[in-house]
C-alpha positions as MATLAB code, in Angstrom:
seq = 'XXXXXXXXXXXXXXXXXXXXXXXXXXXXXXXXXXXXXXXXXXXXXXXXXXXXXXXXXXXXXXXXXXXXXXXXXXXXXXXXXXXXXXXXXXXXXXXXXXXXXXXXXXXXXXXXXXXXXXXXXXXXXXXXXXXXXXXXXXXXXXXXXXXXXXXXXXXXXXXXXXXXXXXXXXXXXXXXXXXXXXXXXXXXXXXXXXXXXXXXXX';
ca = [
       9.690  -13.252    0.531;
       7.054  -10.774   -0.601;
       7.967   -7.301   -1.768;
       5.407   -4.714   -0.667;
       4.360   -1.537   -2.377;
       1.261    0.627   -2.674;
      -1.598    1.147   -5.101;
      -2.348    3.754   -7.778;
      -4.086    3.496  -11.117;
      -2.743    5.934  -13.674;
      -5.193    7.959  -15.709;
      -4.850    8.284  -19.447;
      -3.549   11.562  -20.801;
      -3.718   13.212  -24.144;
      -0.055   12.385  -24.804;
      -0.481    8.625  -25.075;
       1.617    6.401  -27.339;
       0.065    5.536  -30.687;
       0.802    2.900  -33.303;
       1.369    4.246  -36.803;
       1.727    2.542  -40.149;
       3.906    4.931  -42.118;
       4.981    7.938  -40.005;
       5.746   11.156  -41.826;
       9.375   12.137  -41.776;
      10.027   15.149  -39.588;
      13.287   16.768  -38.495;
      14.550   15.400  -35.214;
      14.080   17.650  -32.217;
      17.069   18.841  -30.245;
      18.226   16.232  -27.762;
      17.584   17.263  -24.138;
      20.612   17.620  -21.891;
      21.797   14.395  -20.303;
      22.478   13.818  -16.642;
      25.542   11.694  -16.025;
      24.459    8.381  -14.515;
      21.245    9.990  -13.243;
      19.606    6.596  -12.645;
      22.500    5.582  -10.408;
      22.091    8.764   -8.340;
      18.327    8.257   -8.155;
      18.788    4.695   -6.960;
      21.194    5.780   -4.220;
      18.720    8.433   -3.049;
      15.880    5.908   -3.073;
      17.944    3.437   -1.022;
      18.556    6.064    1.685;
      14.875    7.001    1.783;
      13.782    3.347    1.946;
      15.967    2.824    5.018;
      13.585    4.994    7.038;
      10.922    2.846    8.732;
       7.327    3.523    7.687;
       4.037    2.125    9.012;
       2.672   -0.817    7.008;
      -0.798   -0.323    5.543;
      -3.483   -2.835    6.499;
      -5.239   -2.396    3.137;
      -5.317   -5.552    0.954;
      -2.672   -5.621   -1.774;
      -2.649   -7.796   -4.898;
       0.185  -10.279   -5.362;
       1.954  -10.741   -8.707;
       4.499  -13.276   -9.897;
       8.056  -12.413  -10.903;
       7.013  -12.978  -14.526;
       3.690  -11.733  -15.933;
       1.989  -10.998  -19.251;
       1.497   -7.320  -20.125;
      -0.168   -5.450  -22.978;
       1.515   -2.236  -24.058;
      -0.939    0.324  -25.433;
      -0.586    0.503  -29.197;
       0.237   -3.205  -29.532;
      -2.229   -5.962  -30.367;
      -0.105   -8.791  -28.975;
       0.766   -9.253  -25.303;
       4.397   -9.489  -24.198;
       6.216  -11.237  -21.371;
       7.435   -8.960  -18.590;
       9.840   -9.584  -15.747;
       8.935   -7.855  -12.471;
      12.319   -6.892  -11.082;
      12.779   -5.231   -7.690;
      16.484   -4.882   -8.504;
      15.801   -2.334  -11.256;
      14.663    1.229  -10.588;
      13.168    2.111  -13.983;
      11.088   -0.104  -16.273;
      12.413   -0.866  -19.763;
      11.234   -2.303  -23.074;
      13.050   -3.734  -26.066;
      13.030   -1.074  -28.787;
      14.742   -0.627  -32.137;
      15.358    2.304  -34.485;
      14.555    4.950  -31.870;
      14.483    8.484  -33.297;
      13.574   11.847  -31.782;
      11.085   14.198  -33.413;
       8.981   17.174  -32.382;
       5.179   17.358  -32.052;
       3.372   20.529  -30.981;
       6.615   21.926  -29.615;
       7.334   18.865  -27.454;
       9.893   16.103  -27.892;
       8.620   12.635  -28.836;
      10.317    9.382  -29.801;
       9.437    7.071  -32.697;
      10.589    3.459  -32.246;
       9.837   -0.165  -33.149;
       8.690   -2.674  -30.516;
       9.150   -6.401  -31.076;
      10.049   -9.534  -29.094;
      13.600  -10.406  -30.201;
      13.381  -13.896  -28.675;
      10.234  -14.893  -30.590;
      10.476  -16.001  -34.215;
       8.424  -13.884  -36.630;
       7.389  -11.531  -33.810;
       5.377   -8.545  -35.138;
       7.295   -5.292  -35.516;
       5.110   -2.368  -34.478;
       6.118    1.278  -34.742;
       5.075    3.379  -31.740;
       5.343    7.057  -30.902;
       5.538    8.251  -27.303;
       6.411   11.478  -25.434;
      10.016   11.762  -24.305;
      10.472   12.037  -20.536;
      14.239   12.450  -20.478;
      17.553   11.144  -21.789;
      19.236    8.865  -19.268;
      22.860    7.799  -19.138;
      22.900    4.233  -17.821;
      26.007    2.483  -16.552;
      26.309   -1.065  -17.882;
      27.708   -3.975  -15.790;
      31.032   -3.670  -17.604;
      31.350   -0.039  -16.503;
      30.506    1.511  -19.883;
      27.809    4.216  -19.921;
      25.129    4.404  -22.625;
      22.579    7.109  -23.374;
      18.973    5.947  -23.697;
      15.573    7.501  -24.343;
      12.993    7.339  -21.551;
       9.349    7.568  -22.661;
       5.871    7.468  -21.122;
       3.860    4.328  -21.953;
       0.475    2.980  -20.907;
       0.211   -0.727  -20.218;
      -2.139   -3.311  -18.750;
      -1.269   -6.180  -16.411;
      -4.200   -8.374  -15.425;
      -7.031   -5.877  -14.912;
      -4.730   -3.046  -13.809;
      -4.007   -0.158  -16.156;
      -0.941    1.940  -15.445;
       1.242    4.587  -17.032;
       4.913    5.105  -16.391;
       8.459    5.688  -17.614;
      10.137    3.063  -19.802;
      13.743    3.111  -20.944;
      14.116    2.126  -24.611;
      16.703   -0.607  -24.495;
      18.213   -3.502  -26.426;
      16.913   -6.521  -24.480;
      17.923   -9.081  -27.093;
      19.867  -11.143  -24.555;
      17.358  -10.759  -21.724;
      14.741  -13.294  -20.604;
      11.822  -10.953  -21.353;
      11.325   -8.032  -23.763;
       9.730   -5.934  -20.992;
      10.999   -5.239  -17.481;
       8.865   -3.634  -14.757;
      11.074   -1.839  -12.233;
      10.559   -0.641   -8.671;
       9.075    2.718   -9.610;
       6.089    0.958  -11.211;
       6.008   -1.903   -8.689;
       5.261    0.637   -5.971;
       2.068    1.422   -7.860;
       1.275   -2.203   -8.612;
       1.474   -4.386   -5.503;
       3.546   -7.219   -4.049;
       5.852   -9.538   -5.996;
       6.191  -13.209   -5.073;
       9.651  -14.324   -6.320;
       8.624  -17.973   -6.156;
       5.698  -17.813   -8.602;
       4.753  -16.520  -12.056;
       1.582  -15.362  -13.851;
      -0.534  -14.498  -10.805;
      -2.179  -11.341  -12.184;
      -5.371  -13.056  -13.310;
      -5.703  -15.053  -10.074;
      -6.292  -11.861   -8.096;
      -4.546  -13.091   -4.955;
      -4.799  -10.478   -2.203;
      -2.672  -10.204    0.938;
];
């Protein structure tokens, strides 16, 4: 089964993530107010909206596999990403996340690495904070996580979107691309992987 969504290429903005070697220590900015299980509420609202029938576009759409290679801006090494229509928001494995303030706005400093790869590089990134999300885990426990804006490349497509900073140590891929970004990307074929460079159109 193919999952359909539309196109859009995000433009770069001045508040893009940047890799830094030794960031200067600054006092952490005040944490924004949290919304209890806001991702759960957003998913319920999206499900109701998706139930309304819409006309299907005849424009060609690129097909991607359920697993692809992505390059996060600020990193030199590509990472494996799972394209998951069961998740609303994208996420990335991140460690040592800390809030700070830049030009009066809240940013997050964190380390990106692939926990499943031996001797994987550890790169410190800084990215603008979108919000603080309280996510409900499968066991029923809620956790608060930072959500940041990141630029990334998949195949020849360049996009920008929200990523939850998460501990993905026990996951199959350090990066997950959720439905919000898949709507901008294209179709997902759950039977195949690594189709981005093949440029298959449907």
